C-alpha positions as CSV (number, residue, x, y, z in Angstrom):
1,M,-19.5,55.5,0.0
2,A,-21.5,53.7,-2.6
3,T,-25.0,52.4,-1.5
4,P,-25.3,48.6,-1.5
5,M,-26.1,47.0,-4.8
6,P,-28.9,44.4,-5.0
7,R,-27.4,41.1,-6.2
8,P,-29.2,38.7,-8.6
9,P,-30.9,36.0,-6.5
10,Q,-28.7,33.1,-7.7
11,L,-25.6,35.1,-6.9
12,D,-26.8,36.3,-3.5
13,S,-27.7,32.7,-2.5
14,A,-24.2,31.5,-3.4
15,F,-22.6,34.5,-1.7
16,Q,-24.4,33.8,1.6
17,E,-23.8,30.1,1.5
18,V,-20.0,30.4,0.7
19,T,-19.5,33.1,3.2
20,S,-20.9,30.9,5.9
21,V,-19.0,27.7,4.8
22,L,-15.6,29.4,4.5
23,G,-16.1,31.1,7.9
24,R,-16.5,27.6,9.4
25,V,-13.4,26.4,7.5
26,Q,-11.3,29.3,8.6
27,G,-12.6,29.3,12.2
28,K,-13.5,33.0,12.0
29,P,-15.7,35.3,9.9
30,I,-14.5,35.9,6.3
31,D,-15.5,38.9,4.2
32,L,-15.5,38.1,0.5
33,V,-15.8,41.7,-0.4
34,K,-13.1,43.3,1.8
35,D,-10.5,40.5,2.4
36,S,-7.7,40.2,-0.1
37,W,-8.0,37.7,-2.9
38,V,-4.8,36.0,-1.6
39,D,-6.3,35.5,1.9
40,I,-9.5,34.2,0.4
41,E,-7.6,31.7,-1.8
42,K,-5.8,30.3,1.2
43,T,-9.1,29.4,2.8
44,L,-10.4,28.0,-0.5
45,I,-7.4,25.7,-0.7
46,K,-8.5,24.1,2.6
47,F,-12.1,23.9,1.4
48,F,-11.3,22.4,-2.1
49,G,-8.7,19.9,-0.8
50,G,-7.2,20.0,-4.2
51,P,-7.3,22.1,-7.5
52,F,-10.3,24.0,-8.5
53,D,-12.6,21.8,-10.7
54,P,-15.3,23.7,-12.6
55,S,-17.2,20.5,-13.2
56,Q,-18.0,20.1,-9.5
57,M,-21.2,21.8,-8.3
58,E,-19.6,23.0,-5.0
59,H,-16.8,24.6,-6.9
60,Q,-19.2,26.3,-9.2
61,V,-21.1,27.8,-6.2
62,V,-17.8,29.2,-4.9
63,A,-17.1,30.8,-8.3
64,L,-20.6,32.4,-8.2
65,A,-20.0,33.7,-4.8
66,L,-16.7,35.3,-5.8
67,A,-18.4,36.7,-8.9
68,A,-20.9,38.4,-6.6
69,A,-18.0,39.7,-4.4
70,L,-16.2,41.1,-7.5
71,G,-19.4,42.8,-8.5
72,E,-19.6,44.4,-5.0
73,R,-16.0,45.7,-5.3
74,L,-16.6,47.2,-8.7
75,H,-19.8,48.8,-7.5
76,A,-18.0,50.4,-4.6
77,D,-15.1,51.7,-6.8
78,H,-16.9,52.4,-10.2
79,Q,-20.7,52.3,-9.5
80,A,-21.0,49.0,-11.5
81,F,-24.5,47.5,-11.6
82,W,-26.0,44.1,-12.4
83,F,-28.3,43.6,-15.4
84,P,-29.9,40.4,-16.7
85,Y,-27.8,38.7,-19.4
86,R,-28.9,35.2,-20.6
87,E,-25.6,34.2,-22.2
88,T,-23.7,33.8,-18.9
89,P,-24.0,30.9,-16.5
90,E,-25.0,33.3,-13.7
91,G,-27.7,34.9,-15.9
92,A,-26.4,38.4,-15.2
93,A,-23.4,40.7,-16.1
94,L,-22.0,43.9,-14.9
95,G,-22.4,47.2,-16.6
96,F,-20.8,50.6,-15.9
97,P,-22.6,54.0,-16.0
98,D,-19.8,56.1,-17.5
99,A,-18.7,53.9,-20.4
100,L,-20.1,51.1,-22.4
101,I,-18.2,48.2,-20.8
102,M,-19.7,44.9,-19.9
103,L,-18.1,42.3,-17.7
104,A,-19.3,38.7,-16.9
105,P,-17.5,38.3,-13.6
106,F,-18.1,34.5,-13.3
107,G,-15.9,33.8,-16.3
108,A,-13.1,36.1,-14.9
109,V,-13.3,34.3,-11.5
110,V,-13.3,30.8,-13.1
111,D,-10.2,31.7,-15.2
112,A,-8.3,32.9,-12.1
113,L,-9.3,29.9,-9.9
114,A,-8.3,27.5,-12.7
115,S,-4.9,29.1,-12.9
116,G,-4.4,28.7,-9.2
117,K,-4.0,32.4,-8.7
118,L,-7.2,34.2,-7.6
119,E,-5.4,37.5,-7.4
120,K,-5.4,37.5,-11.3
121,V,-8.9,38.9,-10.9
122,D,-7.2,42.2,-10.2
123,D,-5.8,42.2,-13.7
124,V,-9.4,42.4,-15.0
125,V,-10.2,45.2,-12.5
126,K,-7.1,47.1,-13.7
127,T,-8.2,46.7,-17.4
128,I,-11.7,48.1,-16.5
129,R,-10.2,51.0,-14.5
130,N,-8.0,51.9,-17.5
131,S,-10.9,51.7,-19.9
132,L,-13.1,53.9,-17.7
133,A,-10.2,56.4,-17.4
134,Q,-9.8,56.5,-21.2
135,A,-13.5,57.1,-21.6
136,K,-13.5,59.9,-19.0
137,F,-10.4,61.8,-20.1
138,G,-10.1,60.7,-23.8
139,G,-12.6,63.2,-25.1
140,G,-14.8,60.5,-26.6
141,G,-16.5,59.6,-23.4
142,Q,-20.1,58.8,-22.6
143,Q,-22.2,62.0,-22.4
144,M,-25.3,60.3,-20.8
145,R,-24.9,57.9,-17.9
146,L,-26.0,54.4,-18.7
147,G,-28.3,52.2,-16.6
148,P,-29.3,48.5,-16.5
149,G,-32.0,49.1,-19.0
150,D,-29.5,50.4,-21.6
151,Y,-27.3,47.4,-21.2
152,M,-30.2,45.0,-21.4
153,R,-31.3,46.6,-24.7
154,L,-27.8,46.3,-26.2
155,F,-26.5,43.0,-24.8
156,D,-29.2,40.7,-23.4
157,P,-30.7,38.4,-26.2
158,G,-34.2,38.5,-24.7
159,F,-36.1,38.8,-28.0
160,V,-36.8,36.0,-30.4
161,Q,-37.9,35.8,-34.0
162,I,-38.4,32.7,-36.2
163,V,-36.8,32.9,-39.6
164,G,-37.3,30.9,-42.8
165,V,-33.9,30.6,-44.6
166,D,-32.8,29.6,-48.1
167,G,-29.9,27.4,-47.1
168,A,-28.2,27.7,-50.4
169,K,-28.1,31.5,-50.3
170,A,-26.9,31.5,-46.8
171,K,-24.1,29.1,-47.6
172,Q,-23.1,31.2,-50.6
173,A,-22.8,34.3,-48.3
174,W,-20.8,32.3,-45.7
175,D,-18.4,31.0,-48.3
176,A,-17.6,34.6,-49.4
177,S,-14.6,36.5,-48.0
178,P,-15.0,39.5,-45.7
179,E,-13.8,41.8,-48.6
180,K,-16.5,40.4,-51.0
181,A,-19.2,40.7,-48.4
182,S,-18.2,44.3,-47.5
183,I,-18.4,45.4,-51.1
184,D,-21.9,43.8,-51.5
185,L,-23.2,45.2,-48.3
186,R,-21.9,48.7,-48.9
187,D,-23.5,48.7,-52.3
188,A,-26.8,47.4,-50.9
189,I,-26.9,50.0,-48.2
190,N,-26.3,52.8,-50.7
191,R,-29.1,51.3,-52.9
192,A,-31.6,51.1,-50.1
193,S,-33.4,54.3,-51.1
194,K,-35.9,54.3,-48.2
195,L,-33.1,54.4,-45.6
196,P,-32.2,57.9,-44.4
197,P,-28.6,59.0,-44.8
198,E,-27.9,58.8,-41.1
199,A,-29.2,55.2,-40.9
200,K,-27.1,54.3,-43.9
201,K,-24.0,55.7,-42.2
202,Q,-24.7,53.8,-39.0
203,L,-25.4,50.5,-40.7
204,E,-22.2,50.8,-42.8
205,Q,-20.2,51.5,-39.7
206,Q,-21.7,48.5,-37.9
207,L,-21.9,45.9,-40.7
208,V,-18.9,46.8,-42.9
209,G,-16.9,47.8,-39.8
210,A,-17.5,44.4,-38.2
211,L,-16.4,42.6,-41.4
212,G,-13.3,44.6,-41.6
213,R,-12.2,43.2,-38.2
214,L,-12.2,39.6,-39.6
215,E,-9.3,37.9,-41.3
216,G,-9.2,38.8,-45.0
217,G,-9.3,36.3,-47.7
218,K,-10.8,33.5,-45.6
219,P,-14.4,32.4,-45.9
220,L,-16.8,33.9,-43.4
221,L,-17.9,30.5,-42.2
222,T,-14.4,29.5,-41.1
223,Q,-14.5,32.5,-38.7
224,A,-17.9,31.7,-37.2
225,A,-16.5,30.5,-33.9
226,R,-14.5,33.8,-33.6
227,A,-17.3,36.2,-34.6
228,P,-20.6,34.2,-34.6
229,R,-22.9,37.3,-34.5
230,V,-21.3,38.8,-37.5
231,V,-21.4,35.6,-39.6
232,E,-25.0,34.9,-38.5
233,T,-26.1,38.4,-39.6
234,I,-24.5,38.1,-43.0
235,G,-26.1,34.7,-43.6
236,L,-29.5,36.0,-42.6
237,L,-29.2,39.1,-44.8
238,Y,-28.6,36.9,-47.8
239,G,-30.7,33.9,-46.9
240,S,-33.8,35.0,-45.1
241,T,-37.0,34.4,-47.1
242,T,-39.6,35.0,-44.4
243,S,-39.7,35.8,-40.7
244,T,-41.9,36.6,-37.8
245,G,-41.6,39.8,-36.0
246,P,-39.3,39.9,-32.9
247,A,-41.0,39.3,-29.5
248,A,-39.8,38.7,-26.0
249,E,-38.8,35.1,-25.4
250,E,-41.2,34.8,-22.5
251,F,-44.1,36.0,-24.7
252,W,-43.4,33.1,-27.1
253,T,-43.1,30.6,-24.3
254,D,-46.0,31.8,-22.1
255,V,-48.6,33.1,-24.6
256,V,-47.9,32.4,-28.3
257,M,-47.0,28.7,-28.2
258,P,-49.7,27.8,-25.6
259,L,-52.3,29.5,-27.9
260,L,-51.1,27.4,-30.8
261,F,-51.3,24.1,-28.8
262,V,-54.7,25.0,-27.3
263,G,-56.2,25.5,-30.8
264,A,-59.8,26.6,-31.0
265,P,-61.8,24.2,-28.7
266,A,-65.6,23.8,-29.1
267,S,-66.1,23.5,-25.4
268,F,-64.4,24.4,-22.2
269,P,-63.5,22.7,-18.9
270,P,-65.4,23.3,-15.7
271,L,-64.4,26.5,-13.7
272,D,-63.6,26.6,-10.0
273,E,-64.2,29.4,-7.6
274,E,-60.7,30.8,-7.9
275,E,-61.1,31.3,-11.7
276,L,-64.5,32.8,-11.3
277,A,-63.2,35.2,-8.6
278,A,-60.4,36.3,-10.9
279,A,-62.9,37.1,-13.6
280,K,-65.0,39.1,-11.2
281,Q,-62.0,41.1,-10.2
282,G,-61.5,42.2,-13.8
283,V,-58.8,39.7,-15.0
284,D,-59.2,39.4,-18.8
285,P,-60.6,36.1,-20.2
286,L,-57.5,35.6,-22.2
287,F,-55.3,35.1,-19.2
288,I,-57.8,32.7,-17.6
289,Y,-58.1,30.9,-21.0
290,L,-54.4,30.3,-21.1
291,D,-54.4,29.0,-17.5
292,V,-57.4,26.6,-17.7
293,V,-58.1,25.4,-21.2
294,P,-56.1,22.2,-22.0
295,F,-54.0,21.7,-25.1
296,A,-55.7,20.1,-28.1
297,F,-52.3,19.2,-29.5
298,K,-49.5,17.4,-27.6
299,A,-46.7,19.8,-26.7
300,P,-43.1,18.8,-26.1
301,D,-41.7,18.7,-22.5
302,E,-40.8,21.7,-20.5
303,Q,-37.1,21.6,-21.7
304,A,-38.2,22.4,-25.3
305,L,-37.0,25.7,-26.8
306,L,-39.9,28.2,-26.6
307,G,-42.0,25.3,-25.3
308,A,-42.3,24.0,-28.9
309,F,-39.0,22.6,-30.2
310,P,-37.6,19.6,-28.4
311,A,-33.9,19.9,-27.3
312,N,-32.9,16.7,-29.2
313,T,-34.0,18.2,-32.5
314,L,-32.0,21.5,-32.3
315,A,-28.9,22.1,-34.4
316,L,-26.4,24.7,-35.2
317,P,-26.5,26.3,-38.7
318,S,-23.1,24.6,-39.3
319,P,-20.5,22.8,-37.2
320,E,-18.2,25.9,-37.6
321,F,-20.5,27.8,-35.2
322,K,-19.6,25.6,-32.3
323,S,-18.1,27.7,-29.5
324,N,-18.3,28.1,-25.7
325,G,-20.9,30.8,-26.1
326,A,-24.7,30.3,-26.1
327,P,-25.9,30.0,-29.8
328,R,-28.2,32.7,-31.0
329,L,-29.2,31.1,-34.3
330,I,-30.7,27.6,-33.8
331,K,-32.0,25.4,-36.5
332,V,-35.3,23.8,-35.5
333,Q,-37.6,21.0,-36.7
334,L,-41.3,21.7,-37.1
335,D,-42.5,18.2,-36.3
336,A,-43.8,19.1,-32.9
337,V,-45.9,22.0,-34.2
338,K,-46.8,21.0,-37.7
339,D,-50.3,19.6,-36.8
340,A,-51.2,22.6,-34.7
341,L,-49.9,25.0,-37.4
342,A,-51.9,23.2,-40.1
343,T,-55.2,23.8,-38.3
344,F,-54.3,27.2,-36.9
345,D,-56.7,30.0,-37.9
346,A,-56.4,33.3,-36.2
347,N,-60.1,34.1,-36.6
348,K,-61.1,30.8,-35.0
349,T,-58.8,31.3,-32.1
350,R,-60.2,34.8,-31.5
351,D,-63.7,33.4,-31.6
352,A,-62.8,30.7,-29.1
353,I,-61.5,33.3,-26.7
354,K,-64.6,35.4,-27.2
355,R,-66.8,32.3,-26.5
356,F,-64.7,31.5,-23.4
357,G,-65.4,35.1,-22.1
358,A,-69.2,34.5,-22.6
359,Y,-68.8,31.1,-20.8
360,L,-67.1,32.9,-17.9
361,T,-70.0,35.3,-17.6
362,E,-72.6,32.5,-17.9
363,K,-70.9,30.6,-15.0
364,G,-70.9,33.7,-12.8
365,G,-67.6,35.2,-13.6
366,A,-68.8,38.6,-14.8
367,A,-66.8,41.5,-13.5
368,A,-68.4,43.2,-10.5
369,P,-69.8,46.7,-11.1
370,G,-67.0,49.3,-10.9
371,A,-64.2,46.6,-11.0
372,P,-61.2,48.1,-12.8
373,P,-60.5,46.6,-16.3
374,Q,-57.1,45.5,-15.0
375,A,-55.8,43.9,-18.2
376,A,-58.3,44.5,-21.0
377,E,-56.1,46.7,-23.2
378,E,-52.9,44.6,-22.4
379,A,-54.8,41.4,-23.3
380,K,-56.0,42.9,-26.7
381,L,-52.5,43.9,-27.6
382,M,-51.1,40.6,-26.6
383,L,-53.7,38.6,-28.5
384,D,-53.1,40.8,-31.6
385,A,-49.4,40.3,-31.4
386,A,-49.7,36.5,-30.8
387,M,-52.0,36.1,-33.8
388,T,-49.6,38.0,-36.0
389,L,-46.7,35.9,-34.9
390,L,-48.5,32.6,-35.4
391,T,-49.7,33.7,-38.8
392,D,-46.1,34.6,-39.8
393,L,-44.8,31.3,-38.3
394,K,-47.4,29.3,-40.4
395,Q,-46.2,31.1,-43.5
396,A,-42.6,30.3,-42.7
397,A,-43.5,26.6,-42.2
398,V,-45.4,26.5,-45.5
399,A,-42.5,28.0,-47.4
400,G,-40.6,24.8,-47.0
401,R,-37.3,26.5,-46.1
402,D,-34.9,25.7,-43.2
403,V,-36.4,27.3,-40.1
404,Y,-34.3,28.9,-37.3
405,V,-35.0,30.4,-34.0
406,R,-33.0,33.6,-33.7
407,R,-32.2,35.1,-30.4
408,M,-31.6,38.9,-30.5
409,T,-31.2,41.9,-28.3
410,E,-33.8,44.6,-28.1
411,A,-31.5,46.9,-30.1
412,E,-31.3,44.3,-32.8
413,A,-35.0,43.9,-32.8
414,A,-35.5,47.6,-33.2
415,S,-33.1,47.7,-36.2
416,E,-35.0,45.0,-38.1
417,P,-37.0,47.4,-40.3
418,A,-33.7,48.9,-41.5
419,M,-32.1,45.5,-42.0
420,A,-35.1,44.4,-44.0
421,L,-34.5,47.3,-46.5
422,V,-30.8,46.2,-46.8
423,R,-32.0,42.6,-47.3
424,Q,-34.3,43.7,-50.1
425,A,-31.5,45.7,-51.8
426,L,-29.2,42.7,-51.6
427,S,-31.7,40.5,-53.4
428,A,-32.9,43.1,-55.9
429,P,-31.5,43.0,-59.5
430,R,-28.8,45.6,-60.2
431,I,-29.5,48.0,-63.1
432,I,-26.3,48.7,-64.9
433,L,-26.5,51.5,-67.5
434,S,-24.1,51.0,-70.5
435,P,-22.3,54.2,-71.7
């Protein structure tokens, strides 16, 4: 028997609430995991008092609870597990250890409820069961068992980079057909002399292979809703002019942008006993600096993307990218950060943090003898990374190009050096020798 699988908090909360509510409706305990979908739906009909309406919050909570129940069933039968996935309403998806299969159960449940036939969820289960059987017995199966970390690396767009784009070049790429783009990419990959042969083969399979699955003869841009990741990638390969490195979205929001808005103050606010105690315990001055020093520049509200780009200024690269999925390439305006970027100087910021450390010591916040340096090395690495990202962001802003926030997976972030070589080969002049 499979051991219980921890549920993501938002799913667990919905599961507990709906189990309790439906039990009261039915007049007896109900088991969302073991009862049949048909029996559960009979109770839901009484609860809804009409058809399922995904716009109603109560109905959404029911769908979340049933998604959790579906996850439990798949865990019991196929050792499925949850992993964080930001592109789903529930913020998580299911992965399987024996084959690379991902399922967002909330969507499957909503589709079944909307059709008035909850048992349709079993069709999804059957498809997964068949796919797992093919992977196991088809000879091309997964040799190493996968875990949540593997799925996060491949699917969860938890990394962000900011990219300056030449809009004209991106449009030219998007107006091309898949056949034309395939020829250009294959040629660029072959001309990228610094790429090892195995990397060239892998990139060709991924990029050219993805283009081969699109409809031939039609501009890439017209297929953006169908294959947004492919079309985004091609546009960036042709149009990118400058970019920051990739970093975790939380790092941008919690460290990079706050350092930009704080600037390099000449003086610091009074410190309370809690902050001095933290310093005495070995907490690095950087973390206290981020917590107590006020912003010198006005920041957008909390709903802003990365804490820096207001929601009402965000845009898609083109209307053709509009779809039900969460966009990963988002055009931003720099108005909210332009003043802070104009005065940003990495050396001045480093000096401000160093002066703040001395200020902490002066006010009695020196680490006690023998106190472990809990975060000194981590703080140094974080500060170095933040200064690099802000320096690159300032360069992108000065370049005067369109600026985009690009969400990416950890795997995509790791492939950026190889993609940069392909980008260079695409833009480099071709030398044609005459006979």
